[in-house]
C-alpha positions, 0 to 999 in steps of 0.5 A: 731317331731319338724321341725328343719332344719340344719340352725336352729341348726347352729343358736342355736349352734352359740347363745349358744357358744356366750352366754356360751363361749368355756370353758362351751359349752361342758359341757352345750351340755352334760348336755342337751344331758343327759337331752334329753335322759332322756326325750326320755326314759321316754316318750318311757317307758310311751308309752310301758305301754299305749300300754301294758295296751291297749293290755291287755284291748283288750285281756280282751274284747276278752275274754269277747266276747268269753265267750259271744259267748259260752254261746250263743252256749250253749243256742241254743244247749239247746234250740234245745235239749229241742225242739226236744224231744217235737216234737218226743214226741207227741203222734202218733194216732193209729187206734184202732178196733172198737170192740174188738177181740173175739179171744183175750177174748176166751181161746185157744180150742184144 
């Protein structure tokens, strides 16, 4: 996060020792540690909340896309169902005799 090396930490410690003195330095370090811990925990909680919200949005988006794909599949199936009976329901032309059969009109004779 921050590029703080050992020499910078040593310099800050010496300045704090000179400014605060040896009596108040341990209490100040403890208080600074508590504040830093609270800040870290709050940032991690915010980060977890954002990641959870992003994950929830991604799941919602994926579910929406799956619903759209399912509707498209249903539409294609309905279209196929509508088109296939139309092609099979076309009347077939059969050859009819030009003259009616005379044997059909007469009753059978014994």
